[in-house]
Backbone bond lengths (Angstrom), bond angles and torsions (degrees), N, CA, C in turn:
res aa  C-N    CA-C-N  psi(-1)  N-CA   C-N-CA  omega(-1)  CA-C   N-CA-C  phi
1 N - - - 1.448 - - 1.527 109.75 -
2 Y 1.312 114.78 145.81 1.464 121.93 175.05 1.519 109.17 -133.45
3 V 1.321 116.37 151.60 1.460 121.74 178.79 1.522 108.89 -126.84
4 Y 1.322 115.44 132.00 1.462 122.93 173.93 1.522 106.16 -107.49
5 I 1.339 118.11 126.20 1.464 122.81 178.25 1.515 107.78 -128.37
6 S 1.337 116.75 135.26 1.455 121.28 -177.25 1.525 111.12 -134.28
7 N 1.336 115.86 146.59 1.462 122.41 173.08 1.530 106.71 -110.94
8 P 1.335 118.93 98.37 1.461 121.71 -176.61 1.532 114.27 -79.69
9 S 1.322 117.78 4.02 1.461 121.39 -178.65 1.528 111.10 -60.64
10 T 1.321 115.51 152.09 1.472 121.24 175.37 1.531 111.23 -109.43
11 V 1.326 116.88 2.53 1.474 122.58 178.68 1.525 108.13 -92.28
12 S 1.328 117.25 114.80 1.467 121.56 -171.48 1.524 114.35 -63.60
13 T 1.323 118.74 -20.21 1.469 120.76 -178.59 1.528 112.63 -89.30
14 E 1.322 118.58 -7.10 1.462 121.84 179.59 1.525 109.72 -92.00
15 Y 1.327 115.37 126.60 1.461 119.52 177.42 1.521 109.83 -143.90
16 F 1.329 114.97 166.16 1.448 122.85 174.38 1.514 108.81 -115.68
17 T 1.315 116.38 139.09 1.459 121.01 169.40 1.518 105.94 -93.66
18 V 1.322 117.18 127.71 1.461 122.30 -179.19 1.520 108.10 -110.13
19 G 1.326 115.88 130.23 1.452 120.64 -179.65 1.514 111.75 -138.23
20 I 1.317 116.10 166.89 1.459 122.25 175.76 1.522 107.18 -126.54
21 G 1.316 115.26 136.49 1.464 119.51 179.46 1.506 110.90 167.72
22 D 1.310 116.13 -159.35 1.464 122.68 -178.07 1.518 109.37 -96.28
23 A 1.330 116.85 111.23 1.463 120.97 -179.80 1.521 111.86 -78.54
24 G 1.297 118.15 -10.06 1.461 121.24 178.94 1.515 111.12 57.54
25 A 1.319 117.26 -133.92 1.467 122.12 179.49 1.523 109.01 -95.02
26 G 1.332 117.07 49.17 1.451 121.27 179.79 1.512 113.88 92.17
27 T 1.336 117.69 -5.89 1.459 121.82 178.10 1.521 108.47 -111.63
28 P 1.342 117.60 109.92 1.468 119.11 -177.18 1.525 113.11 -60.08
29 T 1.323 115.38 131.17 1.455 122.23 173.92 1.524 107.93 -133.35
30 E 1.305 117.13 147.25 1.456 122.08 177.79 1.525 112.20 50.18
31 T 1.319 116.04 56.39 1.453 120.49 179.73 1.526 110.43 -107.43
32 E 1.308 115.35 154.17 1.460 121.88 176.81 1.524 108.31 -118.52
33 E 1.323 116.53 122.51 1.461 120.45 179.03 1.526 109.03 -70.94
34 I 1.340 115.68 129.79 1.466 119.47 178.74 1.523 111.86 -109.61
35 G 1.333 117.26 -10.60 1.455 118.31 177.25 1.512 113.06 166.31
36 R 1.329 113.82 177.61 1.467 121.51 176.63 1.514 108.59 -128.54
37 L 1.320 115.05 140.76 1.459 121.02 177.69 1.521 108.87 -112.06
38 Y 1.320 116.26 108.64 1.456 121.43 176.74 1.524 108.95 -86.27
39 A 1.323 117.25 172.77 1.466 122.93 -177.07 1.533 110.82 -48.62
40 G 1.324 115.91 124.54 1.453 122.07 178.61 1.521 115.13 84.79
41 D 1.333 118.33 -5.85 1.468 121.53 179.90 1.523 111.23 -83.01
42 W 1.329 115.50 158.68 1.464 121.49 175.45 1.522 108.45 -148.52
43 M 1.333 115.93 163.86 1.462 121.03 174.86 1.519 109.40 -142.49
44 F 1.304 115.29 150.88 1.458 123.88 178.33 1.524 105.69 -130.14
45 I 1.333 117.37 111.21 1.463 121.14 -171.87 1.526 111.65 -129.07
46 P 1.339 117.36 150.16 1.461 119.69 171.23 1.519 109.45 -74.28
47 W 1.340 116.11 151.37 1.466 120.53 -178.59 1.519 109.23 -149.28
48 T 1.318 117.25 130.77 1.465 121.14 -177.75 1.522 113.66 -84.90
49 A 1.319 117.57 -13.13 1.467 122.91 179.84 1.528 112.25 58.52
50 A 1.321 117.44 34.57 1.464 122.18 177.33 1.531 109.43 -74.57
51 A 1.317 116.22 159.55 1.463 121.46 -176.91 1.520 113.11 -60.76
52 D 1.334 117.76 -30.56 1.459 120.48 -177.48 1.534 112.82 -106.26
53 E 1.327 117.33 19.32 1.453 121.47 179.93 1.524 111.17 -126.72
54 D 1.310 116.26 67.24 1.455 121.82 175.85 1.518 109.27 -77.21
55 I 1.321 116.12 153.77 1.456 120.92 172.06 1.522 106.58 -97.39
56 I 1.332 116.07 124.36 1.454 121.66 -176.87 1.527 108.45 -113.52
57 V 1.325 116.14 125.26 1.465 121.91 179.05 1.523 107.32 -116.84
58 T 1.343 116.79 120.10 1.454 122.25 -176.90 1.523 109.63 -119.84
59 P 1.346 117.82 122.14 1.473 119.80 179.51 1.519 112.16 -72.99
60 S 1.328 116.09 154.94 1.467 121.60 -178.92 1.521 112.91 -83.07
61 V 1.326 116.97 -14.43 1.469 121.43 -178.57 1.520 109.76 -128.47
62 A 1.327 116.15 161.63 1.466 120.89 -178.80 1.529 112.88 -82.87
63 T 1.315 117.15 -12.63 1.461 119.95 179.21 1.529 110.03 -78.72
64 K 1.314 115.83 169.71 1.457 121.62 -177.12 1.531 111.31 -70.21
65 I 1.346 116.37 128.47 1.461 123.18 173.88 1.529 107.41 -130.88
66 V 1.309 116.82 140.61 1.468 121.88 178.01 1.514 109.55 -89.72
67 V 1.326 116.36 136.33 1.452 121.60 171.45 1.533 106.50 -122.25
68 E 1.319 116.67 136.78 1.461 120.80 178.56 1.533 107.87 -110.27
69 Y 1.341 116.70 139.60 1.463 119.30 178.54 1.513 110.48 -151.13
70 V 1.329 114.92 154.01 1.457 123.08 176.32 1.527 106.88 -142.16
71 V 1.336 116.20 137.73 1.464 121.37 175.56 1.523 107.86 -109.74
72 F 1.335 116.52 124.70 1.457 122.86 176.92 1.526 107.65 -106.83
73 S 1.329 115.39 123.60 1.468 117.07 178.67 1.517 111.14 -133.87
């Protein structure tokens, strides 16, 4: 499996923190940050889709930001 994640924002101060770990019941716990996606950035990563390896995307601001993603399996 592979995951493509993109930040289509054009505002340079808006970014997403991307991590892998256990999201639990919607509240991330025991996560490891793997990177940040600033405006116009994207990443393509392998993913095992295990029960305890959720991909967590956290925005840098409280306002609405769009994140685009695709899972290839």
